[in-house]
N, C-alpha and C positions, 0 to 999 in steps of 0.2 A: 774971232770966235770968242764969245764970253761964255768960260765954263764956270759959271756962277752957280749959286743955289738953285735958282729957276730953271736952269739947264738940265742939273741932275734930277731935280722934282718931275720935270718933263720926262726925263727917259724912264723913270719908274712908272709914271702915269700911263705912258704909251706902250711899255711892256718891252723897251727896247734894251734890253739889259744881258747883252751877249755874254758879259762877263762872269754872270751868274750861273755857275753849273748846278746849283740846287744843293750841293753837298761840299765839304770839307773836301779840297784836292789831296791827292797823295802824297805830293811832296811836304805838303805843311802837316798832314796827319803823323806821317813817319818822323817828322822833326819832334813834333809834340810826344809822341810815343817813347822818344827814347829821354825825355825829361824827368829827372826823378823828383826834384826839389818842387813839391806843390805850392810852396809858399811865393813862388817867383811872381813878380808883378809883369803881367803882360797886355800890351795894347795892339788891336789891329786897328791901323787908320783906313778911313775910307771904306768902312767895313760893309756898307749895304746891308743885305740881309743877314749877314754874318754868320754863316754855316761853321766857320772857324772857331767863332768864340762858343757856340754851342756846344761843339765838339770839347773844346778845351775846358769849358766848366764841366761838363758831364765826366771828365776824366779827373775829377777833384781840384783843380786849378780855382781858387775863390777869387782871385784878385785878378781876373782878366776884364778889360775894359774895352769898349768899342767907342768908335767916333765916327760921325758921319753928318755932312750937313743936311742931307736929305730926311726931312721928317718922317715922310712916307717909309722910307727904308726902314727908319728905326720903329717906326709902328707896325711895320710888317714883322720885323724881329720879334717886338714885345708879344704880338699875337700868337706867333709860333712857339715862343719860348716864355711863356709868363713869370716862370721861377727864377729868371735872370736879376739880378739885384738892379734896381732902377738906378741908384747912385752911381753904377758903372757904365751908364747908357750915356753917351754926351752927343748931342744934338747941336754940333757947332762947327766952324770953320778949323780945320787942322791948326791953322796957324795961329789961331787964339787959343789954342789949349796948352795947359802949363804943368800937366803932370809929370811925373818921373817914373821909369819903368825900367824892369831889368832885361826884358825882351820886348822889342816892336817888332812885328811879323808883319812883312809886305806881301799882299796878293795882289791886287790890281790897282793901288792907289797911285802909285808912281807913274804909272804907264796912262793915268788919265790926266795928268798935271802936263799944261804946255811946257815945252822943253825950257823956255826960257825961265820958268820958275824953279827948275831942279835944284841949283846952288842954293837957293833961300830954303828949299823942301830939306834939303839934306842937313844944312845947319840947323835945322829946327828940330830934326829927329834927333842929331845929336844932342842937341840941349835937353832933350827928354831922356835921355840914357841915364841910368844910375851909373856910379863908378863899377868899371866892368861890365856893363851893358853891351848888348847885342843888337843888331839890327840884322834880321836875316829875312829871307823870303825869295820870292821869283820875280825876275824881269823877263820881260819879252825882248826877243832879238831878232835881227834881220828885218827891221821895220823901220820905215821912214823917221828922221830926227824934224822934219818940218813942222813948224805951230798949226800950219793949216791941212795936215793930212791926218788927223786924228780927232778925237781918242779911239783908240789907243795909240800912243807914241812910243816908239821902239829905240833901237840903237843897237849897236854890236859889242863883242867882247871887249876890244880895245878900247872904244868909247867910254864904256862903263868902268873899266879899270882905271882909266884916267880921271874920270869924274868922280868917282868913289874914293879913290886914292888921295884925292886933294881934300878929304872930310874924315876919312876912318883909316885905321889900320885893316886892310884886307886879308881875312883869314881863308875864306874860300869864295872862288867865283869860278864857275865851271859849267859846261852843259849838264843840264838837268836829266839824270839817267831815269827818273820815275814820274815824269810829266804825266798827265792825263792824255789818252790818246790823240784828242782834237789839238792838244798843244806840243805834242811830241816833236823835239827837234827845232822848237821856236822858243824855249826857255832856258835861262841860266838859273841856277841856285847860287845864292851868295849868302856869305856869313861876314859881318863886319863889326868892329867895335873900336 
């Protein structure tokens, strides 16, 4: 399977975007709501229509960036939220992005990657974190790891602990207590740095 730009553009054209809830999910919202420093630089990778970035920006965080290789997804976001700074919208492959951030928020980008790319992805995420930066968010669990059985591609707690532990200091990785109903019992919340 070739999960390239054309693949993702076609998913948006066809409307097969089951990951798009149409709003910021509860775990991400509650995480943002407890942040006090509005000057933090934040990235949401593989952001799609980016309901997260819209909410974060509306809460007064001005240094929020979104990135997705799908032009259609980014155009959808721009039409829905035209006051978002154009310079903070990146239409590109994440692996080519070189920005630096205090927080990188994971929603569904990690699970969209073929598992053989995960080490490369985590290395790249780490390279984009500022000193004392955090990579936080959600991971699907109880799902197949095979490169042919997704996306989304999953894992389980022991797999993620080992994988993320090879790249980061794990601060939290546990069952997500505040998942949205359709994902209840199938998500882990993590915070690493």
